Each structure stands twice: as structure tokens, then as C-alpha cells.
C-alpha positions as MATLAB code, in Angstrom:
seq = 'MKKQIAMWAALTAVTLLMTGCTAETPPPAQVPPPAAPAATKKAAAPEPAPAPAAARAAAYRKWGIEPLAAPPAPPAVKPVKRAPGGPVPVISDIPTDDKVVFLTIDDGAEKDPEFVRMMDELGVPFTMFLTDSVISGNYGYFDPLVAQGHGVANHTLTHPNLRTLSQEAQRREICGQQEKLRKRYGSAPRLFRPPFGNWNEATRAAAGTCGVDAIVLWRESMQIKNMQYQRGDRKLHPGDIVLAHFRGPGELKGRTMTEMTATMLRRIREQGFTVARLEDYV';
ca = [
     -66.499  -61.785  162.711;
     -65.230  -61.923  159.220;
     -69.079  -61.682  157.275;
     -69.560  -58.637  160.599;
     -66.571  -57.083  158.841;
     -67.585  -57.630  155.217;
     -71.213  -56.213  155.974;
     -69.823  -53.161  157.386;
     -67.725  -53.122  154.554;
     -70.501  -53.154  151.962;
     -72.920  -50.935  153.954;
     -69.788  -48.218  153.912;
     -69.723  -48.357  150.108;
     -73.326  -48.030  149.322;
     -73.809  -45.071  151.921;
     -70.979  -43.548  149.940;
     -72.844  -44.100  146.506;
     -75.717  -42.493  147.873;
     -74.164  -39.686  148.899;
     -72.297  -39.105  145.436;
     -68.822  -38.882  147.993;
     -67.482  -41.581  145.825;
     -63.472  -41.407  145.663;
     -62.291  -40.113  141.821;
     -59.176  -39.779  140.083;
     -58.285  -36.332  139.915;
     -58.195  -35.194  136.288;
     -55.027  -34.751  134.510;
     -53.645  -31.372  135.198;
     -54.924  -29.327  132.190;
     -52.037  -27.789  130.025;
     -52.440  -24.827  128.303;
     -52.704  -25.223  124.589;
     -49.595  -23.428  123.361;
     -49.788  -19.702  122.699;
     -50.402  -18.479  119.194;
     -47.246  -17.119  117.557;
     -47.554  -13.105  118.039;
     -48.435  -11.599  114.503;
     -45.610  -10.292  112.391;
     -45.887   -7.119  110.446;
     -45.610   -8.864  107.114;
     -42.853   -7.036  104.947;
     -43.596   -4.609  102.425;
     -42.439   -6.519   98.869;
     -39.408   -5.022   97.763;
     -40.065   -2.562   94.531;
     -38.170   -3.988   91.487;
     -35.527   -2.811   90.355;
     -35.987   -0.720   86.896;
     -34.953   -2.210   83.979;
     -31.399   -1.280   82.826;
     -33.024    0.584   79.823;
     -35.646    2.433   81.730;
     -32.704    3.128   84.340;
     -30.168    4.272   81.747;
     -32.904    6.565   80.161;
     -34.008    7.971   83.611;
     -29.927    8.603   84.011;
     -30.101   10.506   80.918;
     -33.017   12.715   81.706;
     -31.250   13.784   84.546;
     -28.514   15.171   82.691;
     -30.901   16.801   80.118;
     -30.281   14.461   77.136;
     -32.341   12.158   74.873;
     -31.161    8.715   75.486;
     -28.574    7.347   72.859;
     -29.414    4.118   71.143;
     -27.680    1.304   72.159;
     -24.460    0.742   69.874;
     -24.344   -2.482   67.782;
     -22.526   -5.658   68.617;
     -18.645   -5.090   68.082;
     -17.172   -6.629   64.772;
     -16.087   -9.998   64.972;
     -12.968   -8.843   63.019;
     -11.300   -5.498   63.938;
     -11.228   -3.377   61.022;
      -8.245   -1.638   61.830;
      -4.927   -3.680   62.899;
      -1.535   -3.253   62.820;
       0.091   -6.473   60.689;
       3.002   -8.181   62.372;
       5.924   -6.426   61.589;
       4.431   -3.536   59.945;
       4.060    0.490   59.921;
       2.012    1.893   62.981;
      -1.617    2.350   61.283;
      -2.118    6.500   61.701;
      -6.066    6.821   61.654;
      -8.661    9.402   61.720;
     -11.920    7.426   61.805;
     -12.780    3.543   61.348;
     -13.932    1.454   58.187;
     -17.246    0.751   59.426;
     -21.111    1.069   58.567;
     -22.675    1.447   61.654;
     -24.014    4.838   62.445;
     -21.391    4.669   65.316;
     -18.909    7.810   66.480;
     -16.201    7.363   68.856;
     -14.956    9.472   71.947;
     -11.795   10.399   72.411;
     -10.928   12.694   75.671;
      -7.190   14.407   75.913;
      -4.738   15.599   78.416;
      -6.330   15.457   82.098;
      -6.225   18.620   83.164;
      -9.855   19.003   84.525;
     -10.683   16.784   87.283;
     -14.363   17.360   87.783;
     -16.076   14.869   90.586;
     -19.392   15.215   88.388;
     -18.095   14.210   85.220;
     -17.092   10.603   87.035;
     -20.035   10.642   88.085;
     -21.928   11.416   85.019;
     -19.971    9.062   82.719;
     -20.895    6.283   85.655;
     -24.807    6.794   85.104;
     -24.776    6.954   81.613;
     -22.337    4.128   80.318;
     -20.991    6.163   77.177;
     -17.456    4.530   76.725;
     -15.097    7.022   75.648;
     -11.233    6.542   75.476;
      -8.784    8.807   77.185;
      -5.183   10.151   76.150;
      -3.490   10.918   79.272;
      -0.176   13.542   79.189;
       1.730   12.314   82.471;
       2.612   15.928   83.337;
      -0.492   17.097   83.354;
      -2.273   14.077   85.701;
       1.015   12.952   87.767;
      -0.621   15.201   90.401;
      -3.546   13.206   90.554;
      -3.534    9.991   89.263;
      -6.376    8.984   91.387;
      -9.290   11.045   89.574;
      -8.858    8.453   86.903;
      -8.801    5.287   88.823;
     -12.952    5.335   88.730;
     -13.155    6.352   84.850;
     -10.811    2.941   84.369;
     -12.770    0.898   86.868;
     -16.142    1.736   84.322;
     -14.411    0.382   81.832;
     -13.307    3.245   79.276;
      -9.904    2.840   77.602;
      -6.835    4.550   78.695;
      -4.515    5.523   75.942;
      -0.967    7.515   75.614;
      -0.691   11.009   74.993;
       2.888   11.516   75.666;
       4.850   12.374   78.818;
       4.918   16.095   78.609;
       2.746   17.368   75.277;
       5.369   18.418   72.824;
       5.239   18.736   69.403;
       6.762   15.602   68.334;
       7.683   16.792   64.751;
      10.386   19.334   66.181;
      12.233   15.980   67.785;
      14.098   13.712   66.933;
      13.150    9.938   66.847;
      14.740    8.619   69.851;
      13.665   11.940   71.845;
      10.226   11.122   70.258;
      10.644    7.482   71.660;
      11.537    9.007   74.891;
       8.118   10.646   75.463;
       6.194    7.741   74.097;
       7.470    4.774   75.736;
       8.171    6.687   78.809;
       4.147    7.207   79.397;
       3.749    3.212   78.125;
       5.651    2.534   81.347;
       3.962    4.663   83.382;
       0.645    3.946   82.562;
       1.579    0.571   82.550;
       2.376    0.805   86.019;
      -0.544    2.382   87.497;
      -3.334    0.655   85.318;
      -1.849   -3.003   85.118;
      -1.174   -2.863   80.913;
       0.763   -0.776   78.562;
      -2.003    1.239   76.225;
      -2.509    0.024   72.862;
      -3.891    3.527   71.159;
      -1.405    7.074   71.007;
      -2.344   10.415   69.931;
       0.458   12.443   69.121;
      -0.019   16.456   70.961;
      -1.594   18.430   68.648;
      -2.018   16.146   65.932;
       1.619   16.530   64.865;
       3.525   13.452   63.845;
       6.312   12.428   61.094;
       7.382    9.093   59.876;
       9.746    9.501   62.954;
       6.785    9.024   65.308;
       5.462    5.914   63.348;
       8.865    4.098   64.095;
       9.072    5.127   67.415;
       5.602    4.360   68.366;
       6.478    0.926   66.908;
       9.197    0.457   68.925;
       7.004    0.897   72.049;
       3.967   -1.540   71.333;
       1.602    0.984   69.789;
      -0.914   -0.266   67.870;
      -2.355    2.637   66.194;
      -2.217    6.431   65.753;
      -4.914    8.004   66.475;
      -6.306   11.260   65.100;
     -10.100   12.967   64.858;
     -12.290   13.992   62.211;
     -14.566   16.361   64.654;
     -13.254   17.960   68.042;
     -16.095   19.577   70.519;
     -15.531   23.038   71.433;
     -17.199   24.794   73.914;
     -20.781   24.652   72.313;
     -20.389   22.925   68.935;
     -18.010   20.717   67.065;
     -15.746   21.719   64.685;
     -15.674   19.529   61.268;
     -13.112   18.724   59.245;
     -15.123   18.017   56.054;
     -16.786   20.275   53.808;
     -20.474   18.630   54.672;
     -20.119   20.003   57.974;
     -21.592   16.313   59.195;
     -20.825   13.010   61.387;
     -19.708   10.189   59.058;
     -20.253    6.588   60.239;
     -16.665    5.754   62.210;
     -15.591    8.949   62.907;
     -13.080   10.248   65.849;
     -14.396   12.904   67.886;
     -11.974   14.649   70.181;
     -12.476   16.653   73.381;
     -10.173   18.018   76.549;
     -10.923   17.051   80.250;
     -11.621   21.174   80.443;
     -13.224   23.500   83.223;
     -14.985   26.664   83.586;
     -11.798   28.382   82.679;
     -11.367   27.326   79.674;
     -15.224   26.332   78.479;
     -16.258   30.582   79.101;
     -17.925   29.267   82.645;
     -19.588   26.139   81.378;
     -18.366   22.866   83.243;
     -17.176   19.641   81.496;
     -20.273   17.969   81.901;
     -22.423   20.524   80.477;
     -19.969   20.344   77.341;
     -20.343   16.728   77.648;
     -23.895   16.922   77.540;
     -24.093   19.070   74.029;
     -21.583   17.278   72.306;
     -23.881   13.934   73.085;
     -27.118   16.081   71.982;
     -25.014   17.099   68.541;
     -24.464   13.502   68.291;
     -28.379   12.222   68.804;
     -29.420   14.836   66.653;
     -27.336   13.294   63.264;
     -28.766   10.099   64.040;
     -25.352    8.044   65.633;
     -24.560    6.901   68.637;
     -21.283    5.993   70.625;
     -19.416    2.747   70.506;
     -15.939    1.655   72.454;
     -12.761    2.368   70.056;
     -10.953   -0.604   71.398;
     -13.769   -2.995   70.051;
     -12.712   -1.406   66.339;
      -8.944   -1.143   66.500;
];
């Protein structure tokens, strides 16, 4: 019986082999290959920012001015310095051989937002001699100019003719503005300009008690279209201090402060000068 069963199984296997009906292990499930990542759009490379010199030149062209040369490095030792306990120096220019001049702008009456933009784009340094009675209604206008690095200096509380006042009255005008500017901008000014350029020895004494390091006058003043010169040769000289004012169309015969400033910078460049920061020399 066992032999019959074995023979029957063998015959069955042969039959299956001949008919191609052998049992096969089913192939493993085909896992589709991972889909290729969707093609991403290649980001355009950012355009390189213009070099600082090129950007500055473009800003000058925007305002219709040829670029000024970069100022030299500040002197290692400031050429104007008040001796400890000594009298306050009175200066109209700075002892230097560098072909630089120094811009100073007085009062603060005109508050043209375009001037703030112009100074930010050009990077020309200047010092603001501010009068409290003129700016007290809008101190905020000058905040961005201070943030740009322009100097803040003292031009009294009320813009009086100091020569008509006692030394104590002068001290109140000078020290009072020192304190107001210190509270607003964080430090008391080192430089002082008497209104109208009028001063006497009482002014020097009063300024000295207020922490002033120099009384700053000027050699040239910028008017509407041209400069007024104190010297007979009607030329800029190295180290000259230039006076201008925060003025608008009402005082400039319809011209704006930015137009006046552009003209002033042209006059400086035409004579082969550039502008340096006054506080680096005093």
C-alpha cells in the first residue's frame, strides 16, 4: 500500500512538471522606486550690492553734484585743544595742511525732511549749532541727523547778542542750552558758537564754566547761491570753517535747503577741497 502511494505521488509530480503547473513562490511585491523630487525652480542669485564708493557716487549724481573726495584720516593729535584750566580757544579755522573744510549749520529754523535724506545718502559730515527757542517745538526733526553721526553743538537758549549781557546772563544762556542738549542727546556739547559771532571775554569765561572746549566762529558763510569770504583772495583755505543756516524757501528766495547745500558742496569741490568732521580736529 505504501509503495502504491509513493508511486502515485511520483506520477503526480511528473505530470505537473510536464504540464508546466509547478507551484512557484510568488515574487515579492514590487515597491515602486521613490519618486524623483519635483524640480525646484532655481532661485536667481541676488545681485551684488554696489561698492560703497559706487553707491556714494550714485547718490551724488542723484543730487546733481560731482562726488567729493574722501577726507583724510583724522589727525592722531587734535590740533585744537583746550589746556586744562586754560581759557576757551576761539577759532575760525583749524591748523592743518589737509585740503579740508568743515561745515557748520546754525539755528535749526528750517526742518526740511529732504535735507535729512540728502545727508544720509551723501554722508557729508557737519556740525549743528542749535538754538533752543528755534528747535524746541520739534526736537525730533534732528534725531535722525544725530543718528547719522552729525555733531550737536550749542548756539544758546534764545539767540541773544551776548555782548549786551552780563557774564552771569551769558552763563545762563550757554549752560542752559548745554543742559537741554545733554538731556535730549545724551551728552553735553563740547563746541559753542555765539549768535552773530558776537563775543567778549565774559563769553569765554562763561563758556568755560559750562564745559565748552572751543568757541567756533567761521571764515566763509554760505548764502543763497554763493559764499561770502572774509579774506581778500575770496578762496577757501585748508582748515576753514564754513557757516550755513537751516533755511527754507522763505529766506532763500524760493530755493530749498537741499539746493543751497548742493551749491555749497559744488563750490567746495570746484576749489579742490573736501569736507571733514570738525569734532575730529577739535
